[in-house]
C-alpha positions in Angstrom: 0.0 0.0 0.0 1.3 3.3 -1.0 2.1 5.7 1.7 0.4 9.1 1.4 3.0 11.7 0.9 2.6 14.9 3.1 1.2 17.8 1.2 3.6 20.7 1.0 2.5 23.8 3.1 1.5 26.8 1.0 2.9 30.0 2.3 0.4 32.8 2.7 1.6 35.7 0.6 0.4 39.2 1.1 -0.5 41.0 -2.1 1.3 44.3 -1.3 0.2 45.8 -4.6 -3.5 45.2 -3.6 -2.9 46.7 -0.1 -1.3 49.8 -1.6 -4.2 50.1 -4.0 -6.7 50.0 -1.2 -4.8 52.6 0.8 -4.5 54.8 -2.3 -8.3 54.6 -2.8 -8.9 55.5 0.8 -6.7 58.6 0.5 -8.3 59.5 -2.8 -11.8 59.4 -1.2 -10.6 61.4 1.8 -9.1 64.2 -0.3 -12.2 64.3 -2.5 -14.3 64.7 0.6 -12.1 67.6 1.8 -12.2 69.1 -1.6 -16.0 68.9 -1.8 -16.3 70.7 1.5 -14.0 73.6 0.3 -15.9 73.6 -3.0 -19.3 74.0 -1.2 -17.9 76.7 1.1 -16.6 78.6 -2.0 -20.0 78.3 -3.7 -21.8 79.4 -0.5 -19.5 82.5 -0.4 -20.1 83.3 -4.0 -23.9 82.9 -3.5 -23.7 85.2 -0.4 -21.8 87.9 -2.4 -24.5 87.8 -5.2 -27.2 87.8 -2.6 -25.9 90.9 -0.9 -25.4 92.5 -4.3 -29.0 91.8 -5.2 -30.3 93.3 -1.9 -27.7 96.0 -1.2 -30.2 98.8 -1.7 -32.5 97.4 0.9 -29.7 96.9 3.4 -28.5 100.5 2.9 -32.1 101.8 3.4 -32.3 99.7 6.6 -29.0 101.3 7.8 -30.2 104.8 7.1 -33.5 104.1 8.9 -31.5 102.8 11.9 -29.6 106.1 12.1 -32.8 108.1 11.8 -34.5 106.0 14.4 -31.6 106.5 16.9 -31.7 110.3 16.3 -35.5 110.5 16.9 -35.2 108.4 20.1 -32.4 110.7 21.4 -34.5 113.8 20.8 -37.8 112.4 22.2 -36.8 110.1 25.0 -35.9 111.2 28.5 -32.1 111.7 28.8 -30.0 109.3 30.8 -27.1 110.6 32.8 -24.0 108.6 33.8 -21.1 109.2 36.2 -18.4 107.0 37.7 -15.6 106.9 40.3 -12.5 104.8 40.5 -11.7 103.3 43.9 -8.7 101.6 45.4 -9.2 98.6 47.6 -6.8 98.5 50.6 -8.6 95.4 51.9 -10.2 92.5 50.0 -13.6 94.3 49.8 -14.3 93.3 46.2 -16.8 90.6 46.8 -18.7 92.8 49.3 -18.8 95.7 46.7 -20.0 93.5 43.9 -22.7 92.0 46.2 -23.8 95.5 47.2 -24.1 96.6 43.6 -26.2 93.6 42.8 -28.4 94.3 45.8 -28.9 98.0 44.7 -29.7 96.8 41.2 -32.3 94.4 42.5 -33.9 97.2 44.4 -34.0 99.3 41.3 -35.5 96.5 39.2 -38.1 95.8 41.9 -38.8 99.6 42.2 -38.3 99.3 46.0 -37.5 103.0 46.3 -38.0 103.2 50.0 -35.4 100.5 50.8 -33.0 102.0 48.3 -33.5 105.4 49.8 -32.7 104.1 53.3 -29.7 102.1 52.1 -28.0 105.1 50.4 -29.3 107.7 52.8 -30.8 109.9 50.0 -34.1 111.5 49.2 -36.9 109.5 47.7 -37.0 111.6 44.6 -33.2 111.0 44.1 -33.6 107.2 44.7 -36.5 107.0 42.2 -34.3 108.7 39.5 -31.6 106.0 39.7 -31.7 103.5 36.8 -28.8 101.2 37.7 -25.4 100.5 39.1 -22.4 98.9 37.6 -18.9 97.9 38.7 -15.9 96.6 36.8 -12.2 96.2 37.3 -9.7 98.8 36.0 -6.8 96.7 34.7 -4.8 96.3 31.5 -3.7 93.2 29.8 -0.1 94.0 30.8 -1.1 94.2 34.5 -2.8 90.8 34.2 0.4 89.4 32.9 2.3 90.9 35.8 -0.2 89.4 38.2 0.3 86.0 36.5 4.1 86.3 36.8 3.8 87.1 40.5 1.5 84.2 41.1 3.8 81.8 39.2 6.7 82.8 41.5 4.7 81.7 44.5 4.3 78.1 43.2 6.6 75.2 43.2 8.5 74.9 39.8 6.8 71.6 39.0 3.3 73.0 39.7 4.1 76.3 38.0 4.9 74.5 34.7 1.4 73.1 34.6 -0.4 76.5 35.0 -1.2 78.4 31.8 -2.0 82.1 31.5 -5.4 81.5 29.9 -6.5 79.2 32.7 -5.2 81.7 35.3 -7.1 84.6 33.6 -10.3 82.7 33.3 -10.3 81.7 37.0 -9.4 85.2 38.3 -12.5 86.9 39.7 -13.0 90.6 38.7 -13.5 91.7 42.3 -10.0 90.6 43.2 -8.3 93.4 41.3 -7.2 96.4 43.4 -8.7 99.1 41.3 -12.5 99.1 40.5 -14.7 101.5 38.7 -18.3 102.1 40.0 -20.8 103.8 37.6 -24.3 104.9 38.1 -27.0 105.8 35.6 -29.9 108.1 36.6 -32.6 110.3 35.1 -31.2 113.3 37.1 -27.6 114.4 37.4 -27.5 116.1 40.7 -27.1 113.3 43.2 -24.1 111.3 42.0 -21.6 112.6 44.4 -23.8 111.9 47.4 -24.5 108.3 46.3 -20.8 107.6 45.6 -19.9 108.9 49.0 -22.5 106.7 50.7 -21.3 103.6 48.9 -17.7 104.2 50.0 -18.8 105.0 53.5 -20.9 101.8 53.8 -17.8 99.8 53.0 -15.5 101.9 55.2 -17.8 101.4 58.2 -18.3 97.6 57.6 -17.7 96.0 61.0 -15.4 93.2 59.8 -13.2 95.5 57.8 -13.0 98.0 60.6 -11.7 95.2 63.0 -9.1 94.1 60.4 -8.1 97.8 60.0 -7.7 98.3 63.7 -5.5 95.1 64.0 -3.3 96.1 61.1 -2.8 99.7 62.4 -2.0 98.5 65.9 0.6 96.1 64.5 2.1 98.8 62.3 2.3 101.3 65.3 4.1 98.7 67.4 6.5 98.1 64.6 7.1 101.8 64.3 7.9 102.0 68.0 10.4 99.2 67.7 12.1 100.9 64.7 12.3 104.2 66.5 13.8 102.5 69.5 16.3 100.7 67.3 17.2 104.1 65.7 17.9 105.6 69.1 20.2 102.7 69.9 21.9 103.0 66.6 22.5 106.7 67.1 23.9 106.1 70.6 26.2 103.4 69.2 27.5 105.7 66.5 28.1 108.5 69.0 30.0 106.1 71.2 32.0 104.8 68.3 32.9 108.4 67.3 34.1 109.3 70.8 36.2 106.1 71.1 37.7 106.8 67.7 38.5 110.5 68.6 40.2 109.4 71.8 42.3 106.8 70.0 43.3 109.3 67.4 44.3 111.9 70.0 46.2 109.3 71.9 48.2 108.3 68.8 48.8 111.9 67.8 46.6 111.6 64.7 48.1 108.4 63.4 45.9 106.1 61.4 44.3 103.7 63.7 42.0 100.8 63.1 39.6 99.6 65.8 37.2 96.7 66.0 33.9 96.0 67.6 33.5 92.7 69.5 32.0 90.0 67.2 33.7 91.3 64.0 35.5 88.9 61.7 37.8 91.5 60.1 40.2 92.9 62.6 41.7 95.8 60.7 38.4 97.4 59.5 36.4 100.2 61.0 32.6 99.8 61.4 31.5 103.2 60.3 30.0 102.0 57.0 28.3 99.1 58.7 26.7 101.4 61.3 25.7 103.9 58.6 24.2 101.1 56.5 22.2 99.7 59.4 20.9 103.2 60.2 19.8 103.6 56.5 18.0 100.2 56.6 16.1 101.2 59.8 15.1 104.5 58.3 13.9 102.7 55.1 11.8 100.4 57.2 10.3 103.4 59.1 9.3 105.1 55.8 7.8 101.9 54.5 5.9 101.4 57.8 4.4 104.9 57.7 3.4 104.4 54.1 1.6 101.2 55.1 -0.1 103.1 57.9 -1.3 105.7 55.5 -2.6 103.0 53.1 -4.6 101.4 55.9 -6.3 104.7 57.0 -9.2 103.8 54.7 -10.7 100.4 53.8 -11.4 101.8 50.3 -10.7 105.2 49.0 -11.6 107.2 45.9 -8.8 107.6 43.4 -10.5 109.7 40.8 -14.0 111.1 40.4 -15.3 112.1 37.0 -18.5 114.0 36.2 -20.0 114.5 39.7 -23.0 116.0 38.0 -23.1 113.3 35.3 -23.1 113.4 31.5 -25.7 112.2 29.0 -25.2 108.6 28.2 -26.1 107.5 24.7 -24.8 103.9 24.9 -26.4 100.5 25.1 -24.8 97.5 26.7 -24.7 94.4 24.4 -23.0 91.2 25.5 -21.1 93.2 28.2 -19.9 95.8 25.6 -21.1 99.4 25.5 -21.9 100.7 22.0 -23.6 103.9 20.9 -27.3 104.0 20.2 -26.6 104.9 16.5 -24.4 101.8 16.0 -26.9 99.6 17.9 -29.9 100.6 15.8 -28.0 100.8 12.5 -26.4 97.4 12.8 -29.5 95.9 14.4 -31.8 97.0 11.5 -29.3 95.9 8.9 -29.0 92.5 10.5 -32.7 92.1 10.9 -33.3 93.0 7.3 -30.6 90.6 6.2 -32.1 87.8 8.2 -35.6 88.5 6.8 -34.4 88.5 3.2 -32.4 85.3 3.8 -35.5 83.7 5.3 -37.6 84.7 2.2 -34.9 83.3 -0.1 -34.9 80.0 1.8 -38.7 79.8 1.5 -38.4 80.3 -2.2 -35.8 77.6 -2.4 -38.1 75.2 -0.5 -41.0 76.0 -2.8 -39.1 74.6 -5.8 -39.0 71.1 -4.1 -42.3 71.1 -2.3 -43.5 68.3 -4.6 
C-alpha cells in the first residue's frame, strides 16, 4: 500500500500591490471629501456675495432708517445721565462691593424706592431717578500678565509648569483686582456725588473690615515704636564709636588707627560704614511702615471722580460691551433686514422642491 506523501504547506503571501491600491483609494476618497467641503464653502461664499449685491439697496435703506430712528429716540426720549468713580481697595472688599451693587440693582428692578433710599441715605426723589449701578475692574492686559508672573513665582516649579495664563485669567475673579470703577445711571444728574460717598462710607464702616483695619494699624504702630527704639540705639552706638575713635586718634597723635567691635571677623576694619548702612535700613523700614499706615487709614478710597453731575449717556450694553445707540440701531436694523431677506430666499428655495 502506498504511503500518502505529506502535502507541501502553501505560504500565505500578502499582495502588497493590492494593499497599496486600497490605501490609495482611501486617501483619494478622503481628499475628494475635503475638496468637496471647500468647494461647497466657496459656492456658498459666491452665493452670499451675489445675494448681498442683489439686496444691497434694501440693506443700505435699513441702515439709514436705523440712524434716523436713533436720532429720533435721542431727541424724544428722556435723557439718561451717567457718572463714575475709580476706587482703590486697601482690603479685600471686592466681593462685598459686587454684592452691594447687585443688591442695589435688585432694588431698582423691583422699584423698591424706600429701601434704596434708606440704604443710600438719599431723598426718595433721588432714589427714584436711579436707573442702575455697575462695577468693573480697572486693569490692563499688561497688568494681568504681571499678576500672573507674580502668582507663578509663589508656586513650586513643578506645579508652575502646569499653569497656563489662559486658565489663570479665566479663573481670576473681577473683584480681586485692586482698582475698581463704579458707575451709576440716573434720570437726574444732581445726586451722583452723594450716592458715591455713601457707597464708599458703607464699605469703610463695615464691622469686619473695621476690625481688620484696627488690628493692622495696631501692628504697624508697634513696629514703628520698635524701629524708633532701634534708631535711638543706633545713634547712641554711632556716637559712642565716634568718641572712642577720637580718643584713640588723640592718643596716637593723629596716626591712622583701626579699631574693631566685638564680634567682628575683620580685625583691621572700622565699622563706620556698617553702622551707617544699618541706620539707613532702619530709616527705610520706618518710611515703609508709615506708608503702610497711610494706606490702611481707609478700607477703600476714591482715586478719581469724574463727572460728579453726570453726562448724558447714549450707549447701550450688548453682551457686556457698551456701544452707541446709533451703531446699535443701525447694525440691528441691517442684521434684521438681512435675516428676513435670507428667510424669504430660503422659503423660495423650498417652494421649488415642495412636490
